[in-house]
C-alpha positions in Angstrom: -30.7 -4.7 -12.0 -29.5 -1.5 -10.3 -26.0 -0.4 -11.0 -23.9 -1.3 -8.0 -21.2 1.1 -6.8 -17.8 -0.6 -6.9 -15.9 -0.7 -3.6 -12.9 1.6 -3.5 -9.4 0.3 -2.7 -6.3 2.4 -2.3 -3.3 1.0 -4.2 0.3 1.9 -4.7 0.3 3.6 -8.1 3.3 1.6 -9.4 1.2 -1.6 -9.2 -1.2 -0.2 -11.8 1.6 0.4 -14.3 2.3 4.0 -13.5 6.0 5.0 -14.1 6.5 6.5 -10.6 9.3 4.5 -9.1 12.6 6.1 -8.2 14.2 4.6 -11.4 11.3 5.8 -13.6 9.6 2.5 -14.1 6.6 0.7 -12.7 5.8 -2.6 -11.0 2.6 -3.5 -12.9 0.6 -6.4 -11.5 -1.7 -7.6 -14.3 -3.7 -9.6 -11.7 -4.4 -6.5 -9.7 -5.0 -4.2 -12.7 -7.0 -6.5 -14.9 -8.5 -9.4 -12.9 -9.3 -7.6 -9.7 -9.6 -4.2 -11.3 -12.8 -5.2 -13.0 -14.5 -5.5 -9.6 -13.1 -2.6 -7.6 -12.5 1.1 -8.1 -8.8 1.9 -7.4 -7.6 5.1 -5.8 -3.9 5.2 -6.8 -1.3 6.7 -4.4 2.4 7.2 -4.8 3.7 8.7 -1.6 7.1 9.5 -2.9 5.9 11.4 -6.0 2.9 13.0 -4.2 5.0 14.4 -1.4 7.0 16.3 -4.0 9.9 14.0 -5.1 10.6 13.7 -8.9 10.9 10.8 -11.3 13.5 9.6 -11.6 14.9 10.3 -8.1 17.5 9.1 -5.7 16.6 5.8 -4.1 15.7 5.8 -0.4 15.9 3.4 2.5 14.8 3.0 6.1 17.6 3.6 8.6 17.8 3.5 12.4 15.5 1.8 14.9 13.2 -0.7 13.2 10.3 0.5 15.4 10.6 4.2 14.3 13.0 4.3 11.3 13.9 7.4 9.3 13.4 7.6 5.5 16.9 8.5 4.2 18.1 9.0 0.6 20.7 6.4 -0.2 23.6 8.6 -1.5 23.1 12.2 -0.2 21.7 11.0 3.1 18.9 13.5 3.2 16.2 12.7 5.8 12.8 12.7 4.0 10.7 11.4 7.0 9.1 14.7 7.9 8.3 15.6 4.3 6.6 12.2 3.9 4.7 12.5 7.2 3.5 16.0 6.6 2.2 15.0 3.1 0.7 11.8 4.6 -1.4 13.7 7.1 -3.1 15.6 4.3 -3.4 12.6 2.0 -5.1 10.5 4.8 -7.7 13.1 5.3 -8.5 12.9 1.5 -8.5 9.1 1.6 -11.0 9.2 4.5 -13.3 11.3 2.4 -12.9 8.8 -0.5 -14.3 6.1 1.7 -11.8 3.5 0.7 -12.4 -0.1 2.0 -8.8 -1.3 2.1 -5.3 -0.7 0.6 -3.0 -2.8 -1.5 0.6 -1.7 -0.9 3.8 -2.3 -2.8 5.9 -4.8 -0.9 9.5 -4.0 0.3 9.1 -0.3 -0.3 10.5 2.2 2.3 7.3 4.2 1.9 4.7 1.4 1.2 6.0 -1.9 2.5 3.7 -3.4 5.2 6.1 -6.0 6.6 9.7 -7.1 6.6 11.0 -3.9 5.0 14.8 -3.6 5.3 16.0 -1.2 8.0 19.7 -0.3 8.0 21.6 0.2 11.2 24.6 2.5 11.7 26.9 -0.3 10.5 24.8 -0.4 7.2 23.6 -3.9 8.1 19.9 -4.5 7.1 17.3 -6.0 9.3 14.0 -7.2 7.7 11.9 -5.7 10.4 10.5 -2.4 9.2 7.3 -1.0 7.9 7.2 1.7 5.2 6.7 5.2 6.5 3.4 5.9 4.7 2.1 2.3 5.2 2.7 2.5 9.0 1.0 5.9 9.2 -1.9 4.6 7.2 -2.4 1.5 9.4 -2.2 3.6 12.5 -4.9 5.9 11.3 -7.1 3.2 9.8 -6.6 0.3 12.2 -9.7 -1.5 11.0 -9.2 -1.3 7.2 -7.7 -4.4 5.7 -4.3 -4.0 4.0 -2.3 -6.4 1.9 0.7 -6.2 -0.4 0.9 -7.5 -4.0 3.2 -10.4 -2.9 0.5 -11.8 -0.5 -2.1 -11.4 -3.2 -0.1 -13.7 -5.5 -1.0 -16.5 -3.0 -3.4 -18.7 -4.9 -5.8 -19.2 -2.0 -6.1 -15.5 -1.3 -6.3 -14.8 -5.0 -9.3 -17.2 -5.4 -11.0 -15.7 -2.4 -10.3 -12.2 -3.6 -11.8 -13.0 -7.0 -14.9 -14.4 -5.3 -15.9 -10.8 -4.9 -17.4 -11.3 -8.4 -20.1 -13.5 -6.9 -21.1 -10.7 -4.6 -22.1 -8.4 -7.4 -25.8 -7.6 -6.9 -25.4 -7.4 -3.1 -25.3 -4.0 -1.5 -22.0 -2.2 -0.8 -22.0 -3.0 2.9 -21.9 -6.8 2.2 -19.2 -6.3 -0.3 -17.1 -4.3 2.1 -17.6 -6.9 4.8 -16.6 -9.7 2.4 -13.5 -7.9 1.3 -12.7 -7.2 4.9 -13.1 -10.8 5.9 -11.0 -12.0 2.9 -8.1 -9.7 3.6 -8.3 -10.2 7.4 -8.2 -14.0 7.1 -5.1 -13.9 4.8 -3.2 -11.1 6.5 -0.6 -13.3 8.2 1.3 -10.6 9.9 0.1 -7.3 10.9 2.3 -4.8 12.6 1.6 -4.2 16.3 
């Protein structure tokens, strides 16, 4: 049987066990790394490290209007939004060349969360209404690519469907892409506008 090229999925690097989070640790998902990882080729991305911020680093949060929040460091109140967006423009061009078929983002992250990320108003009250700066930019530029976060992928129904990718081994890449697309689309309960 001919060797089939694995589909490529972008993924937040911390989910693969890379120590890239602000506090110097990771958020390894064994399911994503080991179970799903056998069937896909991951393209790891850490927006915060790749845009030039160190590890460990000051934590950040979204502030302002939930529709267009700013990425602000928690203590020194530096605005990192433009730094992130300038990096993201270049990174998305690279990801386009990589021909990725979807992206698995880290939930609740001010750079990577795809839904219900806390956005703080001027009274420092959080609203669970935001989308991470990089994730929003990604979804705007790749509106037809399926996205999920690791929390949604812990849903057993989705997990089973996602693992069904195994049964598609032997089919050509287009079928596999379409299957992945359908699986992610069907289980993406909330997409941002």
